[in-house]
N, C-alpha and C positions, 0 to 999 in steps of 0.2 A: 286247700282251695286255690284254684287257679288265679293268678293275678291279671287284672285287665290288661290288654295289650293295645296299643296304638301304632298302626303300621307306619314305617318311615320309608316306604317304597319309592316316594316321589323323590326323596333325596338321593336314594341309590340310583334311580333311573336317570337323574341328572348327572351324578358322577359317571355312569357308564356311557352316556352319550358323549361326555367331554373325552373319555378313553377312547371309544371308538372312532371319534373324530381324529384324534390324534394318530390313531392306527392308519387311517386312511391317507393322511398327510405323509406318514412315513413310507407307507406302501408305494408311493409315487416317486420318493426320493431316493429309495434305496433298491430299485429293480435290479440293478446290474449285480449287486451284492450276492454272496452265497449265505444261506441260512445255516446256522450251527446250533445244536440242541444238546442240552444236558439234563438228566434225571437224577435226583439224589433222595434216597429213603435214608432217613437217619434217626437216631435215638437221642433225645434231649434229656439230660439229666437234671430236671427241672426242680426247684424248691419254690413255694409260694408263701408269701405273707401279706395280709391285708383283712379286710371285711367283705362280707357278702350278706344279704338279707332282704327284707321287705317291709313295707309298712302295712299293718293289719287293718281289720275293717273298723277298729277303734282308734286309728291314727297312731298306734303304738309301733315303734321301730323293733322288729325281731330281727337282731343281727348276730351273726356268727363270726367269731374272730378265728382266723387260720393262720397257723404257723407252722408249715409242713416242709421238713427236708426231703431231699430226695429219697432217702431210705424210707421214711414214711410214705410218701407218695407212692413208691415202687411197691410197698407192701399192700396198699390200699388200691392199687390200680387195677381197675376191671377191664380196661382196653385202652390201647392208644395207636394212633396213626400218624406219622410225621412224613411230609413229603414235599420237595421242591422241584419244579420244573422250570427251565429258563431257555429262552430262545435269543440268539444274537444275530444281528445282520448289521454290517457297517458300523456306524456309530450308535446303534439303537440296541437296547436289551429289553426284553420283557419276561417277567417271571410270576409264577403262581406259587404261593407258599401256604401249605395246609398243616393245621395242627389241630388233632382231635385227642382229647382226654376224658375218660370216665373215672372218677375216683371217690372214695368215701373218707369221711373225716368224723370221728367220734369225740365228743365232749362230754363231761359229767359235773355235776354239782353235788351238794349234799342231798337234795331233794329229788333230782330229775336227771335223766341222761338224754342225749339227743345224738343222732347219726345223720350226717348231711351226705347225700348222694348228689355229686355235681357232674354234669356233662358240660364240657367246654369245647366249641369249635371256633377255629379263626381261620380265615382265607384271605390271603393278601393278593391283590391284583395290581401289577405295577408296570409302569413304562419308564425306562431310563435313558437318557442321552449323554453321550460322551462328549465333553466340551474341552478336555485337554488330554493329549495322546502322546505323551513322553515315551522313550524307549522302555523303560522300567516301571513309569509311574502313570497311571490313568485315573481321571476324575470324571464322575457322572453326577448329573442331578436327575431326580426320579420324582414322580408323583403317581398316585393311584388311590385305591380304596381298599379298607379292611372290613371284611364282614365278620361280626361276632355274634355267636348264639350261645347263650348260658341258660342251661335247664337245671333247676335244683329241686331235690325233695328233701324235707327235713322231717325225720321221725323223732317226736319228742315223747318220752315215756315218763310219767309222773305217777307214781305208785300204780294204780290200776288203769289209769288213762292214758291212752295213746292218741297222738295227733299226727297226721301226715300232710302238712301244707305243701303244695308244689308252687314254685315261684321261679321267675326268670325273665329274660327279654332277648330280643335280638335287635342289632342296630348296625349301622354302617358309618365308618369314619373316613373322611378324606385324610390323605396323608402325603406329606412331602419330605424330601431327604437329600441326602449327599452321600456319596459312594467313592471309594478309593481302591484301586488294585495296585498293589506294590509288588514288583517281582524282584525279590531280594537274592535269590539264588537259582541256578538252574534246576527246574523241576518244583520249585516251591514258590508260592506266592501269598500274600496276606490281603484278605478283602476285609475292608472296614466300612460299615454303614451306620448312619444316625439319621433318625426320622422323628417327626412330631405329627400329631394328627387330632382328629376329633374336633376342636374348636367350637364345641357346643352344638355342632350339627348331629353328632351321634353321641360320643362320650363328652364329657366336659373338657377333658384334655387326656391325651396319651403320648408316650415318648418311648423310644427304645433305642438300643444300640446292639450291634452284632459284629463279632470279630471271627473271622474264619481263615485258617491257615490251609491251603491246599497242597497236597503232595502228589505230584504226577507218579502214577505207576507204569503207565504205558500210553499209547497214543489215545486210547478209548476210556481207561480207567484212572480214577484219582481218589485219594483219601481226604476226607475234611474234618479238622479239629477246629471247634467252634466254641464261642461263649456268646450267650444272648441274653439281654435283659429288657423286659417289656413291663411298663407300668400303665394301668388303665384306671381311670376314675370316671365312673359311671353312676348316674342317679336319675332316674325318669321311670313313669309307669309304675310307681310306688316300689320300684326295685333299686337295690343298693349293690354296686359292684365296684369295689376300690381295692385293686389287687395288684401285687408286683410279682412277677415271675422270673426267675433267672437260674442259670445253671450252664454247664458245659455239654457240648453235644459232640457225637461222633457219627460220621455218615460216609457212604461211598458214592461216588458219582460215575455214571456212564456217559460219555460224550460221544456224539455222533453227527 
């Protein structure tokens, strides 16, 4: 049975208005600079631990515990798309980061078995400003919004009885963070990011860290080796999502 949903579009519209206002100010201040772009498809070797579920019509929480390694997720992965797009101009950066996964998780007890089909989509929209620009070490502060859309179906089999409740929600988190770029060798640099978000506007709280080492292959191409951790704690509209995702990533970047 689909769970009730309360739109949070007003919060997201407010976040977008602030972001677009910042973009207008930036466009006035960096007219003479040149735009640089990069696009990076990548594979995230992710594992997840946490809980997801819903409150049923009787007020009883129906919760699935998840503890899936990368090998288990890869085995049960129906589809995935991971993509990062970044634009740079003078002291400013803007990026979009998309993560999409569809996976299945099966659990069993002495009396019943259940299979969870989960679709997870996350999109980060971020603006960053470089406030320190040393020769080999640069610092940025950034702010933006993260859109999260979770859609689950739980097939429960109990003897001859089958139930397939659907539950999920979508929400928008404001986020703020700090970023460092350290060029430690010719053709190699390390990018470190840490951010926090939610603050009760969307999720109760979320936080994440991202470490990426870039290896330049040519003027236009580079390899990315990364580690990413993201923890999201959300409970609203009778939906529960308290999940930590972490793992190593490998990507390739085209710069133009």
